C-alpha positions in Angstrom: 104.8 214.6 194.0 104.0 217.9 192.4 100.5 219.2 192.2 100.0 221.3 189.1 96.9 220.0 187.3 93.2 219.8 188.2 93.0 216.1 187.4 94.4 213.0 189.1 97.5 211.2 187.8 97.3 207.4 187.7 100.0 205.0 189.0 100.5 201.3 189.2 100.7 200.4 192.9 101.0 197.3 195.0 98.4 197.2 197.8 100.0 197.6 201.2 98.7 196.9 204.7 97.5 193.4 203.8 99.7 191.6 206.3 97.5 189.7 208.7 97.3 190.6 212.4 99.0 188.1 214.6 95.7 187.4 216.4 92.0 188.1 216.2 89.6 189.7 218.7 86.6 187.8 217.5 87.0 184.4 219.2 83.5 183.3 220.2 82.0 186.3 218.4 81.5 185.0 214.8 81.7 181.8 212.8 81.9 183.6 209.5 84.7 186.0 210.5 86.9 183.5 212.4 87.0 180.4 210.2 87.3 179.2 206.6 83.9 179.1 204.9 83.4 177.2 201.6 80.6 178.5 199.4 79.3 176.5 196.4 78.1 179.3 194.1 75.8 177.0 192.2 73.6 176.2 195.2 72.0 178.8 197.3 69.0 179.6 199.4 66.1 181.7 198.0 62.8 182.8 199.5 59.6 181.4 198.2 56.7 183.8 197.6 54.7 184.1 200.8 52.0 181.4 201.0 53.8 178.8 198.9 55.2 175.6 200.4 57.8 173.1 199.2 57.2 169.4 198.7 58.5 167.1 201.5 60.6 165.2 198.9 62.9 168.3 198.9 64.1 167.5 202.4 64.9 169.7 205.3 67.4 172.5 205.5 70.3 171.8 207.8 68.6 168.6 209.0 71.6 167.4 211.0 71.5 170.3 213.5 70.1 169.8 217.0 69.1 172.5 219.4 71.3 173.5 222.2 70.5 172.8 225.9 68.1 175.8 225.8 66.2 174.5 222.8 67.5 177.2 220.5 69.8 177.7 217.5 72.4 180.4 216.8 71.7 182.1 213.5 74.5 184.3 212.2 74.0 186.8 209.4 76.9 188.3 207.6 77.8 190.3 204.5 80.8 192.0 202.8 80.1 195.7 203.0 80.5 198.0 200.0 82.8 200.2 202.0 85.9 200.0 204.2 85.4 200.8 207.9 88.7 202.0 209.6 90.4 199.7 212.1 89.6 200.5 215.7 92.8 201.7 217.4 94.8 199.2 215.3 92.4 196.4 215.8 91.4 194.9 212.4 88.8 192.8 214.0 86.4 194.2 216.6 82.8 193.7 217.9 80.5 196.3 219.4 77.0 196.4 220.8 74.7 198.7 218.8 71.3 199.7 220.2 68.4 199.1 217.8 65.2 200.8 218.9 63.7 199.5 222.1 64.9 195.9 221.5 68.1 194.3 222.8 71.3 195.7 221.2 72.7 193.9 218.2 76.3 192.8 218.6 78.1 193.5 215.3 81.4 191.9 214.6 83.6 193.5 212.0 86.7 192.3 210.2 89.1 194.0 207.9 91.1 190.8 207.4 88.8 188.7 205.2 89.9 187.4 201.8 87.8 185.8 199.1 89.3 183.0 197.0 87.5 182.1 193.8 88.0 178.9 191.8 86.4 176.3 189.6 86.8 172.7 190.5 85.1 169.5 189.2 82.8 171.6 187.0 81.4 173.8 189.8 82.1 177.3 190.8 83.0 178.1 194.4 84.5 180.7 196.6 86.0 180.6 200.0 86.0 183.2 202.7 89.2 183.0 204.8 90.8 185.4 207.4 94.3 186.5 206.4 95.8 185.0 209.5 94.6 181.5 208.3 95.4 182.1 204.6 99.0 180.8 204.5 98.3 177.5 206.3 95.1 177.1 204.3 96.8 177.4 201.0 99.5 174.9 202.1 96.9 172.3 203.2 94.4 172.5 200.4 94.6 171.0 196.9 93.3 174.0 195.0 93.2 174.1 191.2 95.6 176.3 189.3 94.3 179.7 188.4 92.4 180.5 191.5 91.8 184.1 192.2 92.5 185.8 195.5 91.2 189.2 196.5 90.8 191.2 199.7 87.3 191.8 200.8 86.2 195.2 202.1 85.0 195.2 205.6 82.9 192.2 206.5 80.3 192.3 209.2 78.3 189.7 211.0 75.8 189.4 213.8 74.5 186.4 215.8 71.0 185.9 216.9 69.3 183.3 219.1 66.3 181.7 217.3 63.9 178.9 218.1 61.8 176.5 216.0 60.7 172.9 215.8 63.9 172.3 213.8 66.7 174.3 212.1 64.6 174.9 209.0 61.6 176.4 210.9 63.9 178.5 213.1 65.6 179.9 210.0 62.4 180.5 208.0 60.6 182.2 210.8 63.4 184.5 211.9 65.6 185.3 208.9 63.6 188.4 207.8 63.6 189.9 211.3 67.3 189.1 211.8 68.3 190.6 208.5 66.3 193.8 209.3 68.1 194.2 212.7 71.4 193.5 211.1 70.9 196.2 208.4 69.6 198.6 211.1 72.7 198.1 213.2 75.0 198.5 210.2 73.4 201.8 209.4 73.9 203.0 213.0 77.6 202.1 212.6 77.8 203.8 209.2 76.2 206.9 210.5 78.8 207.0 213.2 81.6 206.6 210.6 80.1 209.4 208.4 80.4 211.8 211.4 84.2 211.1 211.4 84.6 211.0 207.6 83.7 214.6 206.6 86.9 215.1 204.6 87.0 211.8 202.9 86.2 211.1 199.2 84.2 209.7 197.6 81.1 210.5 199.6 79.8 207.4 201.2 76.2 206.2 200.9 74.1 207.5 203.8 72.2 204.2 204.2 72.6 200.6 203.3 69.8 198.2 202.4 69.6 194.6 201.3 69.9 195.8 197.7 73.6 196.7 198.4 74.5 193.0 198.8 74.5 190.3 196.2 74.7 187.7 198.9 73.9 187.5 202.6 75.9 184.7 204.3 74.1 182.5 206.8 75.3 180.0 209.4 73.2 178.0 211.8 74.6 176.3 214.9 73.0 174.0 217.4 74.2 171.8 220.2 77.6 171.1 218.7 79.5 174.4 218.2 81.9 172.7 215.8 79.0 171.8 213.4 77.3 174.6 211.4 75.1 174.7 208.4 76.3 177.4 206.0 74.6 178.8 203.0 74.6 181.9 200.8 71.2 183.5 200.7 70.3 185.3 197.5 67.5 187.7 198.0 67.0 188.6 194.3 65.9 185.2 193.1 62.6 183.4 193.6 61.9 179.8 192.8 58.2 180.5 192.5 58.4 182.8 189.5 60.7 184.1 186.8 62.3 187.5 187.3 59.9 190.4 187.0 59.3 191.8 183.5 57.8 195.2 182.7 54.6 195.1 180.8 54.2 197.1 177.6 52.4 199.8 179.6 55.1 199.8 182.3 57.8 199.8 179.7 56.3 202.9 178.0 56.1 204.8 181.3 59.6 203.7 182.5 61.0 205.1 179.2 59.0 208.3 179.5 60.3 208.8 183.0 63.9 207.9 182.3 64.0 210.1 179.1 62.4 213.0 180.9 59.2 213.3 178.9 57.2 212.6 182.1 58.2 213.8 185.5 57.5 212.5 189.0 55.9 214.9 191.4 57.8 215.9 194.5 55.3 214.2 196.8 55.6 210.9 194.9 59.4 211.2 195.0 59.3 211.6 198.8 57.0 208.6 199.1 59.4 206.5 196.9 62.3 207.6 199.1 60.3 206.5 202.2 59.9 203.0 200.7 63.6 202.8 200.0 64.4 203.9 203.6 62.1 201.2 205.0 64.2 198.6 203.1 67.4 200.1 204.7 65.8 199.7 208.1 66.0 203.5 208.7 62.5 203.6 210.1 62.3 207.1 211.5 63.6 208.6 208.3 61.3 206.4 206.2 58.3 207.4 208.3 59.1 211.2 208.0 59.5 211.0 204.2 56.1 209.2 203.9 54.3 211.7 206.2 55.8 214.8 204.5 54.6 213.4 201.1 51.1 212.9 202.4 51.0 216.4 204.0 52.3 218.1 200.9 49.7 216.4 198.7 46.8 217.0 201.1 47.5 220.7 201.5 47.8 221.2 197.8 44.6 219.3 197.1 42.6 221.3 199.7 44.1 224.5 198.4 43.1 223.6 194.8 39.6 222.5 195.9 39.0 225.8 197.7 40.2 227.8 194.8 38.0 225.9 192.4 35.0 226.3 194.7 35.3 230.1 194.3 37.5 231.2 197.2 39.6 234.1 195.9 43.4 234.0 195.7 43.7 236.9 198.1 41.7 235.0 200.8 43.7 231.9 200.2 46.9 233.8 200.6 45.7 235.3 203.9 44.7 231.9 205.3 47.4 229.7 203.7 49.5 229.5 206.9 46.4 228.8 209.0 45.4 225.7 207.1 46.4 222.8 209.4 47.2 219.3 208.2 44.8 217.5 210.6 41.9 219.8 209.7 42.6 219.7 206.0 42.7 215.9 206.1 39.7 215.2 208.3 37.4 218.2 207.6 38.2 220.3 204.5 39.0 217.4 202.2 35.9 215.4 203.1 33.6 218.4 202.7 35.1 219.7 199.5 35.4 216.5 197.5 32.6 215.6 195.1 29.8 213.6 196.6 30.7 210.5 194.5 34.4 210.8 195.4 35.1 210.8 199.1 38.3 209.6 200.9 38.4 206.0 202.1 37.9 205.9 205.9 40.4 203.1 206.5 43.0 204.9 204.5 42.5 208.2 206.3 42.5 206.3 209.6 46.0 204.9 208.8 47.3 208.3 207.9 45.8 209.8 211.1 47.7 207.1 213.0 50.9 208.3 211.2 50.0 212.0 211.9 49.8 211.3 215.7 53.0 209.3 215.6 54.7 212.1 213.8 53.7 214.6 216.5 55.1 212.3 219.2 58.3 211.9 217.3 58.7 215.6 216.6 57.7 216.9 220.1 58.9 214.1 222.4 61.6 212.3 220.3 59.8 209.0 220.8 59.1 206.6 217.9 57.8 203.1 217.8 56.7 201.5 214.6 57.4 198.1 213.2 58.5 197.4 209.6 55.1 196.0 208.8 53.3 199.1 210.2 55.5 201.3 208.0 54.8 199.1 204.9 51.1 199.4 205.6 51.4 203.2 206.0 53.3 203.4 202.8 50.6 201.5 201.0 47.9 203.7 202.4 49.8 206.8 201.5 50.3 205.6 197.9 46.6 204.9 197.6 45.8 208.3 199.1 48.0 210.1 196.6 46.3 208.2 193.8 42.9 209.2 195.2 44.0 212.9 195.3 45.1 212.7 191.7 41.7 211.3 190.8 40.0 214.2 192.7 42.1 216.6 190.7 41.2 215.1 187.4 37.5 214.9 188.3 37.2 218.5 189.3 38.4 219.5 185.8 41.6 221.4 186.4 45.2 220.5 186.7 46.6 221.6 190.0 49.7 223.6 190.8 52.0 220.6 190.3 52.2 217.6 188.1 49.0 215.5 187.6 50.7 212.6 189.3 51.6 214.2 192.6 
């Protein structure tokens, strides 16, 4: 084919490479990736708002499952990725152990052989996940309605976790959030490895995945009988407890101002927002650094502005600018320079000092240990602290060197 223009020509093509492997490498590794899974699209699990309970008349989830001989269940979490991962040396199915922090490795199973079959039957919508090597036999044995749609999935991944509880429902409810977090964390480790080998590929792949990348997380629970499994699609974006969120009139006005460019978001606030996003993608070290950079930028600017407004000359500020340290500015200068009726909250500063010390350990010793909950608390403290600094700026009667909302 000749290359003479700066735009791409378009062709009708028939997908190739869809023939199934003669065997799978995932026996014993995954329920979702090695068997046919029926999903009723009109029934799915959703998380209740924390603190709410359901009435006993609603019954128990997966009530028929019994624990194994160790008193535990196997919880499997899976999802179709938004990307294709390459086969591993010709293996379309493979499983690898991926270290996740100081905890035990997560064993991720991957398959490039999954198909999704969509159909409507008896007035309900459903889809079926089926490996290609089972597809022909499955289509011969099942009485499917005419007009079903068959499509290849991108790479599908799954991980299995051992969980305990008084019953399957309790084991699932108490562990699903942690297992999802570890699953996403492991996926991002695999994605990072792929990006190192994908430097010449286009389009550019997302650097991080989070739960927002998936419409559905698939869940299976197994107990004493490995041939019995409770299966459910888990929709994270729906809540029984309340209707979907709606912007208030004030929020709508601000959203439009931001989207249309009449109001801007300060760089410190952008970093803080990025940190929250990275928490959701289980990229804890990166999330943590974004949050701490945001706080340091905002603190140093606030102290610089307060010194200037207190009468320190620009020449002196320029001479000492590089000598202003974050710790001193946060704990000494800010406290002494703020108006008497507007001082930093001690608990908030304490949380930020915790982050400051942790950052030093990460930067100088390459050691990091912070839970998701600790990072969420740090993000909340940082957000409140930036709001406080903005209030200090307003109360001292002068706009600083950046936007009012830092």
